[in-house]
PyMOL commands that place a pseudoatom at each C-alpha (Angstrom):
pseudoatom trace, name=CA, resn=MET, resi=1, chain=A, elem=C, hetatm=0, pos=[-39.034, -8.711, -17.028]
pseudoatom trace, name=CA, resn=THR, resi=2, chain=A, elem=C, hetatm=0, pos=[-41.039, -8.441, -20.197]
pseudoatom trace, name=CA, resn=LYS, resi=3, chain=A, elem=C, hetatm=0, pos=[-39.942, -6.832, -23.420]
pseudoatom trace, name=CA, resn=GLN, resi=4, chain=A, elem=C, hetatm=0, pos=[-42.556, -5.178, -25.588]
pseudoatom trace, name=CA, resn=MET, resi=5, chain=A, elem=C, hetatm=0, pos=[-42.263, -5.958, -29.301]
pseudoatom trace, name=CA, resn=ASN, resi=6, chain=A, elem=C, hetatm=0, pos=[-44.206, -4.900, -32.337]
pseudoatom trace, name=CA, resn=ILE, resi=7, chain=A, elem=C, hetatm=0, pos=[-44.824, -7.666, -34.842]
pseudoatom trace, name=CA, resn=ARG, resi=8, chain=A, elem=C, hetatm=0, pos=[-46.724, -7.864, -38.086]
pseudoatom trace, name=CA, resn=LEU, resi=9, chain=A, elem=C, hetatm=0, pos=[-48.892, -10.837, -38.926]
pseudoatom trace, name=CA, resn=ASP, resi=10, chain=A, elem=C, hetatm=0, pos=[-50.510, -11.512, -42.251]
pseudoatom trace, name=CA, resn=GLU, resi=11, chain=A, elem=C, hetatm=0, pos=[-54.241, -12.195, -42.356]
pseudoatom trace, name=CA, resn=VAL, resi=12, chain=A, elem=C, hetatm=0, pos=[-53.831, -15.962, -42.069]
pseudoatom trace, name=CA, resn=HIS, resi=13, chain=A, elem=C, hetatm=0, pos=[-51.626, -15.865, -38.973]
pseudoatom trace, name=CA, resn=ALA, resi=14, chain=A, elem=C, hetatm=0, pos=[-53.725, -13.134, -37.349]
pseudoatom trace, name=CA, resn=ALA, resi=15, chain=A, elem=C, hetatm=0, pos=[-56.851, -15.245, -37.923]
pseudoatom trace, name=CA, resn=LEU, resi=16, chain=A, elem=C, hetatm=0, pos=[-55.117, -18.330, -36.493]
pseudoatom trace, name=CA, resn=LEU, resi=17, chain=A, elem=C, hetatm=0, pos=[-54.121, -16.388, -33.397]
pseudoatom trace, name=CA, resn=GLU, resi=18, chain=A, elem=C, hetatm=0, pos=[-57.614, -14.968, -32.906]
pseudoatom trace, name=CA, resn=LYS, resi=19, chain=A, elem=C, hetatm=0, pos=[-59.215, -18.403, -33.363]
pseudoatom trace, name=CA, resn=MET, resi=20, chain=A, elem=C, hetatm=0, pos=[-56.804, -20.043, -30.927]
pseudoatom trace, name=CA, resn=VAL, resi=21, chain=A, elem=C, hetatm=0, pos=[-57.532, -17.465, -28.212]
pseudoatom trace, name=CA, resn=GLU, resi=22, chain=A, elem=C, hetatm=0, pos=[-61.277, -17.786, -28.867]
pseudoatom trace, name=CA, resn=THR, resi=23, chain=A, elem=C, hetatm=0, pos=[-61.181, -21.597, -28.784]
pseudoatom trace, name=CA, resn=LEU, resi=24, chain=A, elem=C, hetatm=0, pos=[-59.163, -21.702, -25.572]
pseudoatom trace, name=CA, resn=GLY, resi=25, chain=A, elem=C, hetatm=0, pos=[-61.588, -19.214, -24.020]
pseudoatom trace, name=CA, resn=ASN, resi=26, chain=A, elem=C, hetatm=0, pos=[-64.530, -21.416, -25.031]
pseudoatom trace, name=CA, resn=GLN, resi=27, chain=A, elem=C, hetatm=0, pos=[-62.766, -24.323, -23.312]
pseudoatom trace, name=CA, resn=GLY, resi=28, chain=A, elem=C, hetatm=0, pos=[-62.612, -22.290, -20.110]
pseudoatom trace, name=CA, resn=ILE, resi=29, chain=A, elem=C, hetatm=0, pos=[-58.921, -21.492, -20.405]
pseudoatom trace, name=CA, resn=LYS, resi=30, chain=A, elem=C, hetatm=0, pos=[-58.217, -17.874, -19.544]
pseudoatom trace, name=CA, resn=THR, resi=31, chain=A, elem=C, hetatm=0, pos=[-55.560, -16.675, -21.994]
pseudoatom trace, name=CA, resn=ASN, resi=32, chain=A, elem=C, hetatm=0, pos=[-54.603, -13.888, -24.355]
pseudoatom trace, name=CA, resn=LYS, resi=33, chain=A, elem=C, hetatm=0, pos=[-52.622, -13.380, -27.554]
pseudoatom trace, name=CA, resn=THR, resi=34, chain=A, elem=C, hetatm=0, pos=[-49.356, -12.864, -25.689]
pseudoatom trace, name=CA, resn=ASP, resi=35, chain=A, elem=C, hetatm=0, pos=[-49.745, -16.176, -23.827]
pseudoatom trace, name=CA, resn=VAL, resi=36, chain=A, elem=C, hetatm=0, pos=[-50.540, -18.044, -27.041]
pseudoatom trace, name=CA, resn=ILE, resi=37, chain=A, elem=C, hetatm=0, pos=[-47.560, -16.542, -28.888]
pseudoatom trace, name=CA, resn=GLN, resi=38, chain=A, elem=C, hetatm=0, pos=[-45.199, -17.304, -25.985]
pseudoatom trace, name=CA, resn=LYS, resi=39, chain=A, elem=C, hetatm=0, pos=[-46.370, -20.914, -25.788]
pseudoatom trace, name=CA, resn=ALA, resi=40, chain=A, elem=C, hetatm=0, pos=[-46.059, -21.303, -29.561]
pseudoatom trace, name=CA, resn=LEU, resi=41, chain=A, elem=C, hetatm=0, pos=[-42.490, -19.957, -29.473]
pseudoatom trace, name=CA, resn=TYR, resi=42, chain=A, elem=C, hetatm=0, pos=[-41.593, -22.335, -26.664]
pseudoatom trace, name=CA, resn=VAL, resi=43, chain=A, elem=C, hetatm=0, pos=[-43.006, -25.367, -28.480]
pseudoatom trace, name=CA, resn=PHE, resi=44, chain=A, elem=C, hetatm=0, pos=[-41.365, -24.397, -31.791]
pseudoatom trace, name=CA, resn=ALA, resi=45, chain=A, elem=C, hetatm=0, pos=[-38.016, -23.811, -30.081]
pseudoatom trace, name=CA, resn=ARG, resi=46, chain=A, elem=C, hetatm=0, pos=[-38.088, -27.093, -28.182]
pseudoatom trace, name=CA, resn=GLU, resi=47, chain=A, elem=C, hetatm=0, pos=[-39.516, -29.310, -30.934]
pseudoatom trace, name=CA, resn=SER, resi=48, chain=A, elem=C, hetatm=0, pos=[-37.980, -27.871, -34.092]
pseudoatom trace, name=CA, resn=VAL, resi=49, chain=A, elem=C, hetatm=0, pos=[-35.057, -25.502, -33.628]
pseudoatom trace, name=CA, resn=LEU, resi=50, chain=A, elem=C, hetatm=0, pos=[-33.128, -25.762, -30.365]
pseudoatom trace, name=CA, resn=SER, resi=51, chain=A, elem=C, hetatm=0, pos=[-32.001, -28.660, -28.240]
pseudoatom trace, name=CA, resn=ASP, resi=52, chain=A, elem=C, hetatm=0, pos=[-33.684, -29.361, -24.915]
pseudoatom trace, name=CA, resn=LYS, resi=53, chain=A, elem=C, hetatm=0, pos=[-30.450, -28.281, -23.232]
pseudoatom trace, name=CA, resn=GLU, resi=54, chain=A, elem=C, hetatm=0, pos=[-30.429, -24.907, -25.011]
pseudoatom trace, name=CA, resn=VAL, resi=55, chain=A, elem=C, hetatm=0, pos=[-34.062, -24.218, -24.143]
pseudoatom trace, name=CA, resn=THR, resi=56, chain=A, elem=C, hetatm=0, pos=[-33.476, -25.191, -20.512]
pseudoatom trace, name=CA, resn=GLU, resi=57, chain=A, elem=C, hetatm=0, pos=[-30.377, -22.973, -20.276]
pseudoatom trace, name=CA, resn=ILE, resi=58, chain=A, elem=C, hetatm=0, pos=[-32.290, -19.977, -21.638]
pseudoatom trace, name=CA, resn=ILE, resi=59, chain=A, elem=C, hetatm=0, pos=[-35.193, -20.554, -19.259]
pseudoatom trace, name=CA, resn=ASP, resi=60, chain=A, elem=C, hetatm=0, pos=[-32.855, -20.978, -16.277]
pseudoatom trace, name=CA, resn=LYS, resi=61, chain=A, elem=C, hetatm=0, pos=[-30.945, -17.815, -17.214]
pseudoatom trace, name=CA, resn=HIS, resi=62, chain=A, elem=C, hetatm=0, pos=[-34.074, -15.655, -17.381]
pseudoatom trace, name=CA, resn=TYR, resi=63, chain=A, elem=C, hetatm=0, pos=[-36.402, -17.294, -14.870]
pseudoatom trace, name=CA, resn=LYS, resi=64, chain=A, elem=C, hetatm=0, pos=[-37.029, -15.098, -11.854]
pseudoatom trace, name=CA, resn=GLY, resi=65, chain=A, elem=C, hetatm=0, pos=[-39.491, -17.249, -9.941]
pseudoatom trace, name=CA, resn=PHE, resi=66, chain=A, elem=C, hetatm=0, pos=[-39.486, -18.254, -6.298]
pseudoatom trace, name=CA, resn=VAL, resi=67, chain=A, elem=C, hetatm=0, pos=[-37.581, -21.490, -6.970]
pseudoatom trace, name=CA, resn=LYS, resi=68, chain=A, elem=C, hetatm=0, pos=[-34.493, -19.844, -8.465]
pseudoatom trace, name=CA, resn=ASP, resi=69, chain=A, elem=C, hetatm=0, pos=[-32.217, -17.682, -6.293]
for i in range(1, 69): cmd.bond("trace and resi %d" % i, "trace and resi %d" % (i + 1))
show_as sticks, trace
zoom trace
């Protein structure tokens, strides 16, 4: 399930986001702003804020793929 959120970005962060999506597109990677933000949150959580265990527990709790019952 996805949860829609409204966020505000200053000009610098909006430009970074736009450039990242553009660059990935130029590299042949099909993506969008939502994908880039989600990946950035994941990397920041795992590398800077939360433990690997905490990140894994959150993913396992919310994952609804074919592997998890």
